[in-house]
C-alpha positions as CSV (number, residue, x, y, z in Angstrom):
1,M,-9.7,27.0,9.9
2,T,-12.2,29.9,10.0
3,V,-15.8,29.1,10.6
4,G,-17.8,29.6,7.4
5,M,-14.8,29.5,5.1
6,K,-15.7,28.0,1.7
7,L,-13.0,25.9,0.1
8,S,-12.9,25.1,-3.6
9,S,-10.4,23.8,-6.1
10,Q,-11.5,26.7,-8.4
11,G,-10.5,30.3,-8.0
12,D,-7.6,32.7,-8.4
13,H,-5.6,31.7,-5.3
14,E,-1.9,31.1,-5.7
15,Q,-0.9,27.4,-6.0
16,V,1.5,26.0,-3.4
17,D,3.8,23.0,-3.2
18,D,1.7,19.8,-3.3
19,S,4.3,17.8,-1.4
20,F,4.3,20.2,1.6
21,Y,0.5,20.3,1.7
22,R,0.2,16.5,1.6
23,S,2.8,16.2,4.4
24,L,0.8,18.7,6.5
25,I,-2.5,16.8,5.8
26,G,-0.7,13.5,6.6
27,Y,0.4,14.9,10.0
28,L,-3.2,16.1,10.7
29,L,-4.6,12.7,9.7
30,Y,-2.2,11.1,12.2
31,L,-3.5,13.5,14.9
32,T,-7.2,12.5,14.3
33,A,-6.5,9.2,16.0
34,T,-6.5,11.1,19.3
35,R,-8.3,14.3,18.2
36,P,-11.7,13.2,16.8
37,D,-12.9,16.8,17.0
38,I,-10.8,17.8,14.0
39,M,-11.7,14.7,11.9
40,F,-14.3,16.4,9.7
41,T,-12.1,19.4,9.0
42,V,-9.1,17.2,8.1
43,S,-11.3,15.0,5.9
44,L,-12.5,18.1,4.0
45,L,-9.0,19.5,3.6
46,S,-7.7,16.1,2.4
47,R,-9.9,16.5,-0.8
48,F,-7.5,19.1,-2.1
49,M,-4.2,17.3,-1.9
50,H,-3.8,17.3,-5.7
51,C,-5.1,20.8,-6.3
52,C,-4.0,22.8,-3.3
53,N,-3.6,26.6,-3.1
54,K,-2.7,29.2,-0.5
55,Q,-6.3,29.2,0.9
56,H,-6.2,25.5,1.5
57,L,-2.7,25.8,3.1
58,Q,-3.8,28.6,5.4
59,A,-6.9,26.7,6.4
60,A,-4.8,23.6,7.2
61,K,-2.4,25.7,9.3
62,G,-5.3,27.0,11.3
63,V,-6.4,23.5,12.4
64,P,-5.8,23.2,16.2
65,S,-3.2,20.5,16.6
66,G,-3.1,20.3,20.3
67,V,0.7,20.6,20.2
68,N,1.8,24.2,21.2
69,G,-1.3,25.6,19.5
70,D,-2.0,25.6,15.8
71,V,0.0,23.9,13.1
72,S,2.4,26.5,11.7
73,G,5.7,26.9,10.1
74,G,6.6,26.5,6.4
75,D,5.1,28.3,3.5
76,G,4.8,25.5,1.0
77,G,8.2,26.3,-0.4
78,G,10.3,23.9,1.6
79,G,9.4,25.1,5.2
80,S,11.4,25.2,8.3
81,G,10.8,25.1,12.1
82,R,7.8,23.2,12.9
83,G,7.4,22.2,9.3
84,L,10.6,20.0,9.8
85,V,8.9,18.4,12.8
86,V,6.0,17.5,10.5
87,E,8.4,15.8,8.0
88,K,10.1,13.9,10.9
89,V,6.8,12.7,12.2
90,L,5.8,11.4,8.8
91,R,9.1,9.6,8.3
92,M,8.8,8.0,11.8
93,W,5.3,6.6,11.4
94,G,5.6,5.8,7.7
95,L,3.3,5.6,4.8
96,V,1.3,2.6,6.1
97,L,0.0,4.4,9.2
98,I,-1.1,7.4,7.2
99,V,-3.0,5.4,4.6
100,L,-4.7,3.4,7.3
101,V,-6.0,6.6,9.0
102,L,-6.9,8.0,5.6
103,G,-9.0,4.9,4.9
104,I,-10.9,5.4,8.1
105,V,-11.5,9.1,7.6
106,V,-12.7,9.1,4.1
107,S,-14.3,5.6,4.2
108,I,-12.1,4.1,1.4
109,D,-11.9,0.3,1.2
110,F,-9.7,-0.6,4.2
111,E,-8.1,-3.7,2.6
112,A,-7.5,-1.8,-0.7
113,I,-5.6,0.8,1.3
114,V,-3.5,-1.8,3.1
115,T,-2.8,-3.7,-0.1
116,W,-1.7,-0.6,-1.9
117,A,0.6,0.3,1.0
118,L,2.2,-3.2,1.1
119,E,2.8,-3.2,-2.6
120,N,4.2,0.3,-2.9
121,K,6.1,0.7,0.5
122,F,7.4,-2.9,1.0
123,G,7.0,-4.5,-2.4
124,L,4.6,-7.1,-0.9
125,R,1.8,-8.2,-3.3
126,P,-0.5,-11.2,-2.5
127,H,-0.4,-13.9,-5.1
128,R,-2.6,-16.9,-5.7
129,P,-1.7,-20.1,-4.0
130,R,-0.3,-22.8,-6.3
131,F,-1.9,-26.2,-6.5
132,Y,-0.4,-29.2,-8.3
133,I,-1.8,-32.7,-9.0
134,I,0.5,-35.3,-7.5
135,D,-1.6,-38.5,-7.8
136,F,-5.2,-39.4,-8.6
137,S,-6.6,-43.0,-8.8
138,I,-9.8,-45.0,-8.9
139,P,-9.0,-48.6,-8.2
140,G,-12.6,-49.7,-8.9
141,L,-12.7,-48.2,-12.4
142,N,-12.8,-51.7,-14.0
143,Q,-16.1,-52.6,-12.4
144,H,-19.0,-53.4,-14.7
145,S,-21.6,-51.8,-12.5
146,E,-21.8,-48.4,-10.7
147,F,-19.3,-47.6,-8.0
148,E,-20.7,-49.9,-5.3
149,N,-17.4,-50.2,-3.4
150,A,-15.2,-47.8,-5.2
151,Q,-12.9,-45.2,-3.8
152,I,-11.2,-42.1,-5.3
153,T,-7.8,-41.2,-3.9
154,L,-6.6,-37.6,-4.4
155,N,-3.2,-36.2,-3.6
156,V,-2.4,-32.6,-4.4
157,T,0.0,-30.0,-3.0
158,A,-0.8,-26.5,-2.0
159,R,2.2,-24.1,-2.2
160,N,2.5,-20.7,-0.7
161,P,4.8,-18.7,-3.1
162,H,5.3,-15.6,-0.9
163,Q,8.5,-14.7,0.9
164,H,6.8,-12.7,3.7
165,I,3.0,-13.4,3.4
166,G,1.3,-16.3,5.3
167,I,-2.0,-17.8,4.3
168,Y,-4.8,-18.9,6.6
169,Y,-7.0,-21.7,5.2
170,M,-10.3,-21.4,7.1
171,S,-11.8,-24.3,5.2
172,M,-11.1,-26.6,2.2
173,V,-13.7,-28.7,0.3
174,G,-13.0,-31.0,-2.7
175,S,-15.4,-32.1,-5.4
176,I,-14.9,-34.7,-8.1
177,F,-16.8,-34.3,-11.5
178,Y,-17.2,-36.5,-14.5
179,E,-18.5,-34.3,-17.3
180,D,-21.3,-32.3,-15.6
181,Q,-22.0,-34.9,-12.9
182,N,-20.8,-34.2,-9.4
183,M,-19.5,-37.6,-8.2
184,G,-18.9,-36.5,-4.7
185,S,-17.8,-33.7,-2.4
186,S,-16.0,-33.8,1.0
187,P,-14.0,-31.6,3.3
188,L,-10.3,-32.1,2.6
189,M,-8.5,-30.3,5.5
190,D,-9.1,-28.9,8.9
191,P,-8.3,-25.1,9.2
192,F,-4.6,-24.5,9.2
193,Y,-2.0,-21.7,8.7
194,Q,0.6,-22.0,5.9
195,E,3.9,-20.2,6.5
196,P,5.6,-18.3,3.6
197,K,7.5,-20.5,1.1
198,T,6.0,-23.8,2.4
199,T,4.1,-26.6,0.7
200,T,1.2,-28.6,2.3
201,I,0.2,-32.0,1.1
202,V,-3.6,-32.5,0.7
203,Y,-4.4,-36.2,0.7
204,H,-7.9,-37.5,0.8
205,T,-10.0,-40.6,-0.1
206,F,-13.5,-40.3,-1.3
207,N,-15.4,-43.4,-0.3
208,V,-18.6,-45.1,-1.3
209,A,-20.7,-42.9,0.9
210,T,-19.8,-39.8,-1.2
211,L,-19.5,-41.4,-4.7
212,T,-22.4,-41.7,-7.1
213,V,-22.7,-41.8,-10.9
214,N,-26.0,-41.5,-12.5
215,S,-27.1,-44.2,-15.0
216,R,-27.3,-41.7,-17.9
217,R,-23.6,-41.2,-17.7
218,W,-22.6,-44.8,-17.1
219,K,-22.4,-46.0,-20.7
220,E,-20.4,-43.0,-21.8
221,F,-18.1,-43.5,-18.7
222,M,-17.5,-47.1,-19.6
223,D,-16.8,-46.3,-23.3
224,N,-14.1,-43.8,-22.3
225,R,-12.6,-46.4,-20.0
226,Q,-12.5,-48.9,-22.8
227,Q,-10.6,-46.4,-25.0
228,G,-8.0,-46.0,-22.2
229,T,-8.6,-42.4,-21.0
230,V,-11.2,-41.1,-18.6
231,V,-11.0,-37.4,-17.7
232,F,-12.3,-36.1,-14.4
233,R,-12.3,-32.6,-13.0
234,I,-11.3,-31.7,-9.5
235,D,-12.6,-28.6,-7.9
236,I,-11.0,-27.5,-4.6
237,M,-12.8,-24.6,-2.9
238,A,-11.1,-22.9,0.0
239,V,-11.8,-19.8,2.2
240,I,-8.5,-18.1,2.8
241,R,-7.0,-15.0,4.4
242,F,-3.5,-13.4,3.7
243,K,-1.4,-12.5,6.7
244,V,1.5,-10.0,7.0
245,S,2.9,-9.6,10.5
246,T,-0.2,-8.6,12.6
247,W,-2.4,-7.6,9.6
248,G,-4.8,-10.1,8.1
249,S,-6.8,-9.6,5.0
250,K,-10.6,-10.2,4.6
251,H,-11.8,-13.7,3.6
252,H,-11.4,-14.7,0.0
253,K,-13.1,-17.7,-1.7
254,M,-10.6,-19.5,-3.8
255,H,-11.1,-22.2,-6.4
256,A,-8.5,-24.6,-7.9
257,N,-9.8,-26.4,-11.0
258,C,-7.8,-29.4,-12.3
259,D,-8.5,-31.8,-15.1
260,V,-6.9,-35.2,-14.6
261,A,-7.0,-38.4,-16.7
262,V,-6.8,-42.0,-15.7
263,G,-6.2,-45.2,-17.7
264,Q,-8.1,-48.5,-17.8
265,D,-6.7,-49.6,-14.5
266,G,-7.9,-46.3,-12.8
267,S,-4.3,-44.9,-12.2
268,I,-3.4,-41.4,-13.2
269,L,-1.7,-41.1,-16.7
270,P,1.9,-40.0,-16.6
271,A,1.2,-36.8,-18.7
272,W,-1.1,-35.5,-16.0
273,K,1.2,-35.9,-13.0
274,N,2.5,-32.7,-11.4
275,K,0.1,-30.6,-13.5
276,K,-0.4,-27.1,-12.2
277,C,-4.1,-26.2,-11.5
278,P,-5.6,-22.9,-12.5
279,V,-6.6,-20.8,-9.5
280,Y,-9.2,-18.0,-9.3
281,F,-11.2,-16.1,-6.7
282,T,-15.0,-15.6,-6.5
């Protein structure tokens, strides 16, 4: 590329084949891993991959490649010679390597680049984990005073629906709510890794040390129990990362929110068993 050359998407220069130009830029992007001196030039040329002309192509061919001199061969109409070598290099290293380097060069969100590559190259798209209520019980629900010695037992399953993507659970905390009152929160699991297409049982008992109900809610709570249905809300908050081979995503904060109802004896009502919980990220 000539010093002082001004490049623009405007002008009367003849247009060239976009696919050849993109291949050439992809090859140069790969070279920047070992040739940081050409990084700025290649980054500049990569801006014209969708509006390239002969001036851009000539500038790209003039970038020192370090392999038998400058990049040459090919005229944007199919190419030959060293242009075929470019195509072979691209096929060998694949789309994923190119977009990773592109993300570094032009400061695009690294994870967005990888996710796009996984979806388009390999058909891998991260999905939300799936949580289901298996059991929920409060044996002390028939008490006539506040939960002095009560316990809440929670049993849910966390399912990884992916064929090829694993999930790291860095932390998992559960909270039990009645209306707007947080009755208690507690860690549910130590950090663990969940293989693709596997289910993990999350079983935990909230004891008296973490259970409180304020007096304002107590009468309403007992009235609902007398009617035979008391609805609670379970919030499970986890910090997770997705993993494909040696690549791991950034951390995501995940929430699973489940409503669950118990009868007068404190046991889960049949209609609420195996209920799927909505999952969202914050």
